C-alpha positions in Angstrom: 27.2 16.4 8.9 25.7 15.7 12.3 22.5 13.6 12.6 19.4 15.3 13.9 18.0 14.1 17.2 14.5 12.7 17.0 12.0 14.8 19.0 11.3 13.4 22.4 7.8 12.7 23.5 6.9 14.3 26.8 5.9 12.0 29.6 2.4 12.4 31.0 3.9 14.4 33.9 5.6 16.9 31.6 3.6 19.8 30.2 3.9 20.4 26.5 6.4 23.2 25.5 4.6 26.5 24.6 5.1 26.0 20.8 3.3 22.7 20.9 0.4 23.7 23.2 -2.8 23.5 21.0 -4.7 26.7 20.3 -8.0 27.2 22.0 -11.0 26.1 20.0 -14.0 28.4 19.7 -17.0 27.0 21.6 -20.3 28.4 22.9 -18.4 29.0 26.2 -16.2 31.6 24.5 -19.1 33.7 23.3 -19.1 37.2 24.5 -22.2 38.9 25.9 -23.6 39.5 22.4 -23.2 35.8 21.6 -20.3 36.4 19.2 -17.8 33.6 18.8 -14.3 33.7 17.1 -14.7 32.9 13.4 -11.4 33.7 11.7 -7.7 34.0 12.5 -5.1 35.0 9.9 -1.4 34.6 9.9 0.8 36.4 7.5 3.9 38.4 7.1 4.2 41.8 8.8 4.2 43.6 5.4 0.8 42.0 4.6 -0.6 43.0 8.0 0.6 46.6 7.5 -0.9 46.7 4.0 -4.2 45.3 5.4 -4.2 47.8 8.3 -3.6 50.7 5.8 -6.5 49.4 3.6 -8.9 49.4 6.5 -7.8 52.9 7.5 -8.2 54.1 3.9 -11.7 52.5 3.9 -12.5 54.3 7.3 -13.4 51.0 9.0 -11.8 48.4 11.3 -10.1 45.3 10.0 -13.1 43.2 11.1 -15.4 45.6 9.4 -13.5 45.4 6.2 -13.6 41.6 6.2 -17.3 41.8 6.9 -18.0 44.2 4.1 -15.8 42.5 1.5 -17.2 39.0 2.2 -20.7 40.3 1.9 -19.9 42.1 -1.4 -18.2 38.9 -2.7 -21.2 36.8 -1.7 -23.5 39.1 -3.6 -21.2 39.2 -6.6 -21.2 35.4 -6.9 -25.0 35.0 -6.2 -24.6 33.6 -2.7 -27.2 34.3 -0.1 -26.6 37.5 2.0 -25.1 37.3 5.4 -27.3 37.1 8.4 -28.2 40.2 10.4 -25.5 41.3 12.8 
């Protein structure tokens, strides 16, 4: 069995490979005109994404709208304060 090579560390002159480039971080500078900033990003398998898309369509809303509604309903169910006005 062959030994694995240790990953090399890029020199200061070399850019990081695309897979190692850090994701952008939400900041006030990334706010859109309404002042909205990124809040959530999900990764999952394609079958889960397709299921979630179908659930949103069945609910006659967008995926963001579905998350908004379901989190507000969950907060109310557990006695948590309601979400702020949109």
